[in-house]
Backbone as a chain_set.jsonl record, in Angstrom:
{"seq": "MKRIFILTLIAGLITSFNASAQKDKSKRPSPPAKVSQTLSSGAAISIDYSQPSVKGRSMEILTPTGKVWRTGANEATVFETSKDVKIEGKTLPAGKYSIYSIPGEKEWTVIFNKTWNQWGTIYKADEDVLRVNVKSGKTNKFTEMMTFNIDNGGKVSLAWADTQVDFKVQ", "coords": {"N": [[14.165, -14.501, 46.797], [12.705, -12.415, 47.547], [13.236, -10.556, 45.522], [12.136, -11.721, 43.216], [9.416, -11.665, 43.995], [8.953, -8.926, 43.864], [9.535, -8.45, 41.246], [7.499, -9.801, 39.917], [5.212, -8.412, 41.034], [5.652, -5.855, 39.778], [5.411, -6.575, 36.958], [2.953, -7.55, 36.963], [1.418, -4.98, 37.581], [2.155, -3.357, 35.221], [0.846, -4.978, 33.253], [-1.78, -4.968, 34.146], [-2.138, -1.99, 33.7], [-1.868, -1.916, 30.982], [-3.974, -3.246, 30.112], [-6.083, -1.65, 31.19], [-5.774, 0.482, 29.575], [-6.574, -0.281, 27.207], [-9.187, -0.808, 27.567], [-10.137, 1.758, 28.067], [-11.124, 3.625, 25.672], [-10.841, 6.271, 25.0], [-7.924, 6.873, 25.223], [-6.77, 5.676, 23.066], [-4.952, 5.723, 19.817], [-6.75, 6.125, 17.634], [-9.455, 7.638, 18.322], [-12.776, 7.104, 20.087], [-16.058, 7.573, 18.486], [-19.329, 8.901, 18.0], [-22.344, 9.054, 16.088], [-25.922, 9.97, 15.985], [-29.258, 9.816, 14.965], [-32.766, 10.616, 14.725], [-34.97, 9.348, 12.598], [-37.486, 10.466, 10.126], [-39.401, 8.55, 9.941], [-39.389, 7.5, 12.41], [-37.481, 5.836, 13.142], [-34.65, 5.178, 14.996], [-31.239, 5.863, 14.461], [-27.757, 4.966, 14.575], [-24.174, 5.371, 14.653], [-21.411, 3.965, 15.873], [-18.018, 4.338, 16.128], [-14.535, 4.326, 15.625], [-12.116, 6.694, 15.103], [-9.811, 6.643, 12.56], [-6.718, 8.515, 11.667], [-5.381, 10.507, 8.934], [-2.71, 11.206, 8.837], [-0.546, 11.901, 6.901], [-0.644, 9.892, 5.065], [-1.525, 8.125, 2.015], [-4.705, 7.848, 0.373], [-4.877, 5.599, -1.025], [-3.325, 3.744, 0.374], [-4.489, 3.718, 2.939], [-7.216, 2.93, 2.492], [-7.434, 0.567, 0.543], [-8.134, 0.122, -3.012], [-10.771, -1.955, -4.145], [-10.66, -3.776, -2.216], [-11.838, -5.449, 0.796], [-12.471, -3.08, 3.462], [-12.421, -2.204, 6.897], [-13.517, -0.073, 7.631], [-13.103, 2.19, 9.588], [-11.392, 1.984, 12.733], [-9.902, 0.02, 15.088], [-12.206, -1.718, 17.11], [-15.084, -3.237, 15.231], [-16.926, -0.876, 13.396], [-20.042, 0.063, 14.264], [-23.271, -0.155, 13.182], [-26.551, 0.951, 14.06], [-30.043, 0.342, 14.065], [-33.115, 0.992, 15.299], [-35.684, 0.395, 14.107], [-36.84, -1.288, 11.299], [-35.209, -0.392, 8.332], [-34.722, 1.368, 5.229], [-32.004, 1.283, 3.016], [-30.463, 2.814, 0.658], [-32.805, 2.241, -0.687], [-32.926, -0.709, -0.278], [-33.994, -2.96, 2.125], [-33.012, -3.181, 5.48], [-33.255, -5.012, 8.336], [-34.223, -4.08, 11.658], [-31.588, -3.635, 14.258], [-28.272, -4.531, 15.176], [-25.411, -3.857, 13.46], [-22.114, -4.538, 11.846], [-20.058, -2.28, 9.907], [-18.616, -2.646, 6.909], [-16.611, -1.84, 3.978], [-15.827, -1.646, 0.462], [-13.834, 0.167, -1.172], [-13.755, 2.054, -4.009], [-12.79, 3.664, -7.279], [-14.729, 5.367, -8.183], [-16.916, 4.472, -7.103], [-18.162, 3.012, -4.055], [-18.808, -0.009, -2.301], [-20.912, -0.501, 0.253], [-21.01, -2.296, 3.101], [-23.229, -4.234, 5.189], [-22.86, -6.152, 7.933], [-23.731, -8.979, 9.912], [-22.324, -9.534, 12.186], [-21.242, -7.771, 14.726], [-20.114, -7.309, 17.126], [-17.148, -7.35, 17.543], [-13.445, -7.415, 16.797], [-12.391, -5.043, 14.389], [-10.965, -6.084, 12.184], [-11.629, -8.508, 11.502], [-13.472, -10.321, 9.226], [-16.256, -11.765, 7.62], [-17.721, -12.682, 4.776], [-19.875, -14.38, 4.373], [-21.501, -13.65, 6.568], [-22.582, -11.245, 5.659], [-25.613, -8.842, 5.463], [-26.525, -6.964, 4.012], [-25.687, -5.374, 1.175], [-24.784, -2.365, -0.489], [-24.085, -0.264, -3.436], [-22.766, 2.654, -3.79], [-22.046, 6.115, -4.912], [-18.81, 7.715, -4.819], [-17.034, 10.859, -3.837], [-15.443, 13.83, -3.813], [-14.5, 15.702, -0.931], [-15.459, 18.859, 0.471], [-13.498, 19.974, 2.211], [-10.359, 19.254, 3.368], [-10.287, 16.33, 5.478], [-9.011, 15.301, 8.299], [-9.336, 13.213, 10.318], [-11.249, 10.39, 10.116], [-14.646, 10.695, 9.551], [-18.18, 10.199, 10.387], [-21.36, 11.359, 9.607], [-24.66, 12.103, 10.199], [-27.546, 13.536, 8.544], [-30.5, 15.415, 8.852], [-32.372, 14.366, 7.103], [-31.643, 11.736, 6.923], [-29.375, 11.074, 5.302], [-26.223, 9.804, 5.258], [-23.007, 10.421, 5.725], [-19.771, 9.588, 5.145], [-16.535, 10.886, 5.566], [-13.3, 11.328, 4.725], [-9.924, 12.309, 4.573], [-9.795, 13.38, 1.486], [-11.939, 12.354, 0.301], [-15.397, 11.556, 0.028], [-18.23, 9.538, 0.932], [-21.628, 8.708, 0.56], [-24.726, 7.505, 1.804], [-28.099, 6.658, 1.6], [-30.627, 6.681, 4.227], [-33.728, 5.314, 5.043]], "CA": [[12.664, -14.568, 46.796], [12.075, -11.003, 47.503], [13.302, -10.142, 44.082], [11.013, -12.524, 42.301], [8.26, -11.065, 44.342], [8.948, -7.637, 43.338], [9.297, -8.376, 39.602], [6.05, -10.337, 39.651], [4.234, -7.269, 41.256], [5.938, -4.901, 38.556], [4.815, -7.261, 35.817], [1.299, -7.382, 37.156], [1.042, -3.523, 37.532], [2.266, -3.146, 33.828], [-0.302, -5.764, 32.373], [-2.832, -4.16, 34.489], [-2.118, -0.828, 33.115], [-2.227, -1.874, 29.553], [-5.344, -3.747, 30.006], [-6.967, -0.639, 31.307], [-5.697, 1.566, 28.544], [-7.236, -0.729, 26.084], [-10.562, -0.534, 27.82], [-10.469, 3.097, 27.814], [-10.901, 3.978, 24.254], [-10.228, 7.695, 24.696], [-6.582, 6.831, 25.264], [-6.32, 5.024, 21.665], [-4.567, 6.73, 18.786], [-8.029, 6.259, 16.962], [-10.426, 7.885, 19.491], [-14.059, 6.7, 19.583], [-16.937, 8.76, 18.176], [-20.695, 8.284, 17.85], [-23.396, 9.98, 15.692], [-26.988, 9.373, 16.011], [-30.24, 10.574, 14.396], [-34.091, 10.0, 14.557], [-35.488, 9.634, 11.092], [-38.943, 11.103, 10.076], [-40.083, 7.305, 10.172], [-39.284, 7.337, 13.953], [-36.333, 4.816, 13.539], [-33.418, 5.88, 15.664], [-30.075, 5.1, 13.926], [-26.528, 5.553, 15.319], [-22.868, 4.838, 14.269], [-20.424, 4.02, 16.897], [-16.875, 3.933, 15.518], [-13.241, 4.878, 16.019], [-11.593, 7.695, 13.869], [-8.389, 6.796, 12.178], [-6.39, 9.684, 11.102], [-4.539, 10.248, 7.616], [-1.223, 11.118, 9.258], [0.121, 12.241, 5.839], [-0.679, 8.729, 4.159], [-2.311, 8.237, 0.81], [-5.962, 7.075, 0.555], [-4.606, 4.295, -1.539], [-2.71, 2.869, 1.367], [-5.451, 3.69, 3.888], [-8.402, 2.191, 1.921], [-7.097, 0.003, -0.795], [-9.105, 0.015, -3.947], [-11.088, -3.312, -4.402], [-10.355, -4.76, -1.009], [-12.77, -5.009, 1.957], [-11.838, -2.273, 4.584], [-13.107, -2.276, 8.109], [-14.381, 1.277, 7.719], [-12.841, 2.588, 10.808], [-10.279, 1.468, 13.361], [-10.071, -0.731, 16.491], [-13.468, -2.559, 16.944], [-15.795, -2.977, 14.121], [-17.768, 0.045, 13.398], [-21.293, -0.54, 14.556], [-24.497, 0.682, 12.721], [-27.721, 0.208, 14.771], [-31.178, 0.892, 13.887], [-34.269, 0.707, 16.26], [-36.635, -0.168, 13.255], [-36.329, -1.773, 9.744], [-34.97, 0.938, 7.422], [-34.116, 1.195, 3.594], [-30.642, 1.723, 2.746], [-30.417, 3.113, -0.772], [-33.992, 1.429, -1.297], [-33.035, -1.84, 0.138], [-34.36, -3.149, 3.522], [-32.202, -3.507, 6.529], [-33.894, -5.081, 9.463], [-33.846, -3.536, 13.039], [-30.603, -4.456, 14.941], [-27.04, -3.927, 15.17], [-24.406, -4.378, 12.287], [-20.898, -3.859, 11.621], [-19.775, -1.821, 8.64], [-17.264, -2.678, 6.265], [-16.68, -1.366, 2.695], [-15.113, -1.708, -0.541], [-13.604, 1.271, -1.762], [-13.438, 2.139, -5.505], [-12.16, 4.923, -7.665], [-15.883, 6.315, -8.317], [-18.11, 3.845, -6.359], [-18.01, 2.244, -2.966], [-19.676, -0.779, -1.903], [-20.938, -0.276, 1.612], [-21.618, -3.715, 3.648], [-23.852, -4.341, 6.568], [-22.501, -7.425, 8.383], [-24.475, -9.324, 11.071], [-21.448, -9.697, 13.3], [-21.065, -6.557, 14.978], [-19.256, -7.138, 18.12], [-15.641, -7.949, 17.178], [-12.392, -6.582, 16.153], [-12.823, -4.601, 12.988], [-10.225, -6.779, 11.105], [-12.348, -9.929, 11.302], [-14.543, -10.004, 8.314], [-16.66, -13.0, 7.033], [-18.575, -12.547, 3.702], [-21.182, -15.165, 4.578], [-22.319, -12.959, 7.502], [-23.287, -10.063, 5.162], [-26.94, -8.927, 5.46], [-26.814, -5.998, 3.007], [-24.603, -4.664, 0.306], [-25.087, -1.257, -1.43], [-23.154, 0.339, -4.19], [-22.946, 4.279, -3.797], [-20.932, 6.996, -5.507], [-17.776, 8.388, -3.897], [-16.752, 11.947, -4.466], [-14.388, 14.686, -3.081], [-15.026, 16.548, 0.059], [-15.297, 20.263, 0.248], [-12.157, 20.384, 2.748], [-9.506, 17.944, 3.868], [-10.825, 15.673, 6.768], [-7.811, 14.478, 8.817], [-9.928, 12.218, 11.104], [-12.505, 9.759, 9.662], [-15.791, 11.118, 10.474], [-19.428, 9.873, 9.864], [-22.301, 12.444, 9.773], [-26.244, 11.814, 9.579], [-28.376, 14.72, 8.569], [-32.109, 15.313, 9.281], [-33.145, 13.601, 6.188], [-31.19, 10.317, 6.839], [-28.26, 10.922, 4.347], [-25.187, 9.283, 6.136], [-21.752, 10.741, 4.995], [-18.433, 9.21, 5.535], [-15.397, 11.763, 5.011], [-12.001, 11.093, 5.258], [-8.963, 13.098, 3.702], [-10.409, 14.408, 0.356], [-13.003, 11.51, -0.038], [-16.775, 11.506, 0.7], [-19.146, 8.732, 0.402], [-22.826, 9.129, 1.013], [-25.753, 6.635, 1.552], [-29.543, 7.477, 2.01], [-31.281, 5.795, 5.172], [-35.114, 5.817, 5.136]], "C": [[12.102, -13.327, 46.779], [12.039, -10.394, 46.188], [12.412, -10.536, 43.199], [9.667, -11.92, 42.701], [7.958, -9.718, 43.775], [8.731, -7.492, 41.767], [8.039, -8.963, 39.25], [5.085, -9.212, 39.808], [4.441, -6.383, 40.245], [5.206, -5.392, 37.379], [3.306, -7.087, 35.872], [0.622, -6.098, 36.898], [1.158, -3.212, 35.968], [1.045, -3.783, 33.048], [-1.632, -5.246, 32.83], [-3.248, -2.688, 33.846], [-2.532, -0.817, 31.604], [-3.568, -2.5, 29.235], [-6.322, -2.677, 30.029], [-6.995, 0.356, 30.336], [-6.608, 1.074, 27.274], [-8.675, -0.775, 26.125], [-11.054, 0.798, 27.594], [-10.336, 3.753, 26.519], [-10.529, 5.44, 23.975], [-8.738, 7.841, 24.627], [-5.887, 5.971, 23.842], [-5.863, 6.137, 21.015], [-5.729, 7.058, 17.958], [-9.131, 6.387, 17.886], [-11.801, 7.323, 18.943], [-14.989, 7.934, 19.339], [-18.457, 8.078, 17.899], [-21.552, 9.313, 17.366], [-24.814, 9.256, 15.645], [-28.008, 10.559, 15.293], [-31.732, 9.813, 14.361], [-34.65, 10.426, 13.302], [-36.922, 10.026, 11.258], [-39.758, 9.595, 10.311], [-40.357, 6.884, 11.704], [-38.199, 6.201, 14.292], [-35.069, 5.659, 14.021], [-32.328, 5.144, 15.119], [-28.854, 5.854, 14.601], [-25.546, 4.571, 14.611], [-22.061, 4.927, 15.222], [-19.098, 3.518, 16.251], [-15.601, 4.499, 16.1], [-12.625, 5.464, 14.84], [-10.104, 7.603, 13.7], [-8.031, 8.182, 11.674], [-5.429, 9.375, 9.874], [-2.976, 10.333, 8.0], [-0.288, 11.123, 7.957], [0.127, 10.852, 4.773], [-1.684, 8.941, 3.074], [-3.601, 7.319, 1.113], [-5.677, 5.692, 0.012], [-3.974, 3.248, -0.602], [-3.83, 2.762, 2.457], [-6.802, 2.805, 3.5], [-8.17, 1.672, 0.556], [-8.398, -0.35, -1.695], [-9.503, -1.603, -4.195], [-11.106, -4.298, -3.432], [-11.373, -4.493, 0.102], [-12.012, -4.387, 3.11], [-12.754, -2.387, 5.659], [-13.864, -0.949, 8.381], [-14.354, 1.855, 9.235], [-11.689, 2.101, 11.502], [-10.732, 0.846, 14.541], [-11.311, -1.716, 16.171], [-14.102, -2.411, 15.716], [-16.73, -1.789, 14.2], [-19.324, -0.505, 13.308], [-22.363, 0.457, 14.069], [-25.71, 0.033, 13.584], [-28.912, 1.22, 14.427], [-32.284, 0.489, 14.674], [-35.571, 0.067, 15.218], [-36.065, -0.619, 11.969], [-36.108, -0.443, 9.047], [-34.68, 0.565, 5.94], [-32.822, 1.936, 3.565], [-30.56, 1.792, 1.182], [-31.534, 2.149, -1.413], [-34.042, 0.0, -1.01], [-33.038, -2.032, 1.7], [-33.212, -3.673, 4.341], [-33.104, -3.791, 7.923], [-33.424, -4.351, 10.714], [-32.78, -4.183, 13.558], [-29.305, -3.883, 14.837], [-25.999, -4.582, 14.0], [-23.198, -3.708, 12.208], [-20.837, -3.317, 10.253], [-18.669, -1.995, 8.06], [-17.555, -2.136, 4.849], [-15.579, -1.69, 1.709], [-14.912, -0.596, -1.345], [-13.215, 1.124, -3.42], [-13.2, 3.361, -6.021], [-13.472, 5.97, -7.685], [-16.976, 5.858, -7.563], [-17.507, 2.948, -5.108], [-19.055, 1.261, -2.747], [-19.714, -0.705, -0.355], [-21.727, -1.71, 2.205], [-22.015, -3.656, 5.043], [-23.637, -5.824, 6.993], [-23.287, -7.741, 9.854], [-23.575, -9.423, 12.416], [-20.791, -8.423, 13.741], [-19.973, -6.406, 16.359], [-17.935, -7.932, 18.236], [-14.713, -6.857, 16.9], [-12.641, -6.301, 14.884], [-12.068, -5.39, 11.803], [-10.85, -8.082, 10.619], [-13.599, -9.751, 10.627], [-14.965, -11.368, 7.626], [-17.832, -12.604, 6.096], [-19.938, -13.102, 3.962], [-22.026, -14.462, 5.763], [-22.919, -11.676, 6.956], [-24.785, -10.125, 5.182], [-27.301, -8.06, 4.245], [-25.597, -5.521, 2.357], [-25.269, -3.463, -0.566], [-24.173, -0.544, -2.063], [-23.679, 1.827, -4.128], [-21.671, 4.944, -4.39], [-20.172, 7.549, -4.478], [-17.577, 9.63, -4.546], [-15.586, 12.595, -3.672], [-15.022, 15.541, -2.061], [-14.68, 18.084, -0.109], [-13.859, 20.692, 0.964], [-11.642, 19.233, 3.361], [-10.09, 17.596, 5.319], [-9.647, 14.82, 7.306], [-8.349, 13.255, 9.563], [-11.149, 11.482, 10.316], [-13.653, 10.189, 10.235], [-17.186, 10.741, 9.596], [-20.314, 11.138, 10.394], [-23.698, 11.857, 9.315], [-26.973, 13.007, 9.586], [-29.75, 14.28, 8.877], [-32.714, 14.347, 8.435], [-32.583, 12.159, 5.79], [-30.023, 10.161, 5.809], [-27.044, 10.763, 5.465], [-23.935, 9.588, 5.166], [-20.598, 10.389, 5.88], [-17.29, 10.17, 4.896], [-14.1, 11.408, 5.579], [-11.0, 11.488, 4.091], [-9.664, 13.7, 2.633], [-11.638, 13.456, -0.17], [-14.208, 11.522, 0.834], [-17.512, 10.398, 0.082], [-20.604, 8.822, 1.166], [-23.714, 7.857, 0.812], [-27.032, 7.147, 2.207], [-30.073, 6.082, 2.988], [-32.605, 6.213, 5.263], [-35.886, 5.029, 6.082]], "O": [[11.106, -13.088, 46.095], [11.05, -9.811, 45.742], [11.903, -9.737, 42.413], [8.837, -11.678, 41.825], [6.867, -9.43, 43.283], [8.001, -6.69, 41.186], [7.508, -8.573, 38.209], [4.238, -8.986, 38.944], [3.411, -6.012, 39.683], [4.405, -4.642, 36.821], [2.6, -6.585, 34.997], [-0.411, -5.97, 36.24], [0.126, -2.778, 35.457], [0.353, -3.104, 32.29], [-2.543, -5.089, 32.017], [-4.393, -2.334, 33.565], [-3.29, -0.004, 31.076], [-4.171, -2.264, 28.188], [-7.237, -2.604, 29.209], [-7.991, 1.058, 30.159], [-7.215, 1.831, 26.517], [-9.381, -0.784, 25.117], [-12.135, 1.041, 27.057], [-9.346, 4.463, 26.34], [-10.003, 5.797, 22.921], [-8.26, 8.814, 24.044], [-4.688, 5.729, 23.701], [-6.144, 7.289, 21.346], [-5.802, 8.21, 17.531], [-9.742, 5.384, 18.254], [-12.024, 7.103, 17.753], [-14.798, 9.048, 19.828], [-18.626, 6.889, 17.628], [-21.635, 10.376, 17.982], [-24.88, 8.075, 15.305], [-27.744, 11.746, 15.103], [-31.854, 8.633, 14.032], [-34.796, 11.6, 12.96], [-37.504, 9.943, 12.34], [-40.817, 9.662, 10.933], [-41.261, 6.157, 12.116], [-38.037, 5.73, 15.418], [-34.626, 6.651, 13.442], [-32.327, 3.917, 15.214], [-28.882, 6.998, 15.054], [-25.795, 3.46, 14.143], [-21.856, 6.084, 15.59], [-19.051, 2.354, 15.852], [-15.707, 5.173, 17.125], [-12.583, 4.895, 13.749], [-9.279, 8.211, 14.383], [-8.914, 8.951, 11.294], [-4.813, 8.316, 9.747], [-2.141, 9.585, 7.493], [0.691, 10.378, 7.954], [0.86, 10.834, 3.785], [-2.569, 9.792, 3.164], [-3.61, 6.337, 1.856], [-6.189, 4.705, 0.541], [-4.1, 2.039, -0.801], [-4.067, 1.625, 2.863], [-7.301, 2.045, 4.33], [-8.622, 2.224, -0.447], [-9.413, -0.919, -1.293], [-8.609, -2.42, -4.417], [-11.467, -5.457, -3.634], [-11.729, -3.332, 0.304], [-11.089, -4.973, 3.676], [-13.916, -2.675, 5.375], [-14.714, -0.83, 9.263], [-15.355, 1.963, 9.943], [-10.817, 1.722, 10.72], [-11.847, 1.09, 15.0], [-11.377, -2.383, 15.139], [-13.736, -1.457, 15.03], [-17.386, -1.753, 15.242], [-19.728, -1.315, 12.473], [-22.398, 1.635, 14.425], [-25.82, -1.18, 13.764], [-28.871, 2.449, 14.462], [-32.357, -0.74, 14.676], [-36.357, -0.742, 15.712], [-34.917, -0.337, 11.627], [-36.861, 0.509, 9.252], [-34.418, -0.596, 5.625], [-32.655, 3.056, 4.048], [-30.601, 0.744, 0.538], [-31.325, 1.432, -2.392], [-35.033, -0.625, -1.386], [-32.273, -1.421, 2.446], [-32.497, -4.565, 3.883], [-33.601, -2.838, 8.523], [-32.238, -4.028, 10.785], [-32.826, -5.405, 13.417], [-29.211, -2.734, 14.405], [-25.939, -5.796, 13.802], [-23.103, -2.502, 12.435], [-21.545, -3.859, 9.404], [-17.65, -1.548, 8.586], [-18.737, -1.981, 4.543], [-14.463, -1.99, 2.134], [-15.746, -0.335, -2.212], [-12.518, 0.236, -3.911], [-13.383, 4.295, -5.24], [-13.372, 7.139, -7.312], [-17.922, 6.605, -7.316], [-16.484, 2.276, -5.235], [-20.212, 1.611, -2.981], [-18.671, -0.832, 0.286], [-22.826, -2.092, 1.806], [-21.335, -3.152, 5.937], [-24.258, -6.688, 6.375], [-23.414, -6.899, 10.743], [-24.075, -9.39, 13.54], [-19.804, -8.028, 13.12], [-19.175, -5.478, 16.491], [-17.752, -8.948, 18.907], [-15.02, -5.67, 16.784], [-13.098, -7.189, 14.163], [-12.481, -5.35, 10.644], [-10.611, -8.61, 9.533], [-14.595, -9.223, 11.122], [-14.089, -12.053, 7.098], [-18.878, -12.213, 6.614], [-20.972, -12.452, 3.812], [-23.219, -14.747, 5.86], [-23.693, -11.033, 7.664], [-25.334, -11.206, 4.972], [-28.255, -8.363, 3.528], [-24.571, -5.294, 2.999], [-26.245, -3.698, -1.28], [-23.297, -0.078, -1.334], [-24.844, 2.131, -4.383], [-20.539, 4.462, -4.37], [-20.66, 7.853, -3.39], [-17.865, 9.691, -5.741], [-14.857, 11.911, -2.953], [-16.083, 16.096, -2.347], [-13.709, 18.456, -0.768], [-13.148, 21.565, 0.466], [-12.347, 18.336, 3.824], [-10.318, 18.457, 6.17], [-9.362, 13.742, 6.786], [-7.719, 12.214, 9.378], [-12.039, 12.23, 9.912], [-13.741, 10.088, 11.458], [-17.281, 10.937, 8.385], [-20.028, 11.789, 11.398], [-23.85, 11.246, 8.258], [-27.065, 13.58, 10.671], [-30.116, 13.127, 9.104], [-33.512, 13.533, 8.9], [-32.864, 11.532, 4.768], [-29.748, 9.004, 5.492], [-26.958, 11.532, 6.423], [-23.846, 9.106, 4.036], [-20.445, 10.761, 7.044], [-17.188, 10.167, 3.67], [-13.901, 11.225, 6.78], [-11.149, 11.123, 2.925], [-10.232, 14.739, 2.968], [-12.298, 13.899, -1.111], [-14.166, 11.505, 2.064], [-17.487, 10.247, -1.139], [-20.611, 9.012, 2.382], [-23.54, 7.168, -0.194], [-27.042, 7.913, 3.17], [-29.988, 4.893, 2.681], [-32.808, 7.395, 5.542], [-37.068, 5.301, 6.292]]}, "num_chains": 1, "name": "protein.A"}
């Protein structure tokens, strides 16, 4: 009986530790990151995401051409705007959205999906609010960990490995 009690206690401690590690995003292999900017229109925008690393893999493996990609790691990458904005000239209402993308050789489709509070691999096209096609290019320097930046003019840049994808938010 004593042995069963000790084994149960040990199993409970291990389960508790694992659950705690999952809640503490800083302990994950793909750490959390967040960028934000207030646009000249007064709209506050932010992107909350996890940063996967290249780890010697090719972009073809990391972001398969022509297939929906979660654009990050772990939970869905969240794009939030405090006011209605235009993305590449198309209106996106104020709110929170998950970001997915469809990588291409010269162009990517960036997708804003209304279901944002979920694990990143769950994607339902019928929940899409906006899709924009943007050019992709090469970065000036290799970027090991996927990184978003937002400049003062509202240009959002996604850089990973030697790939860069930009879209304009106004």
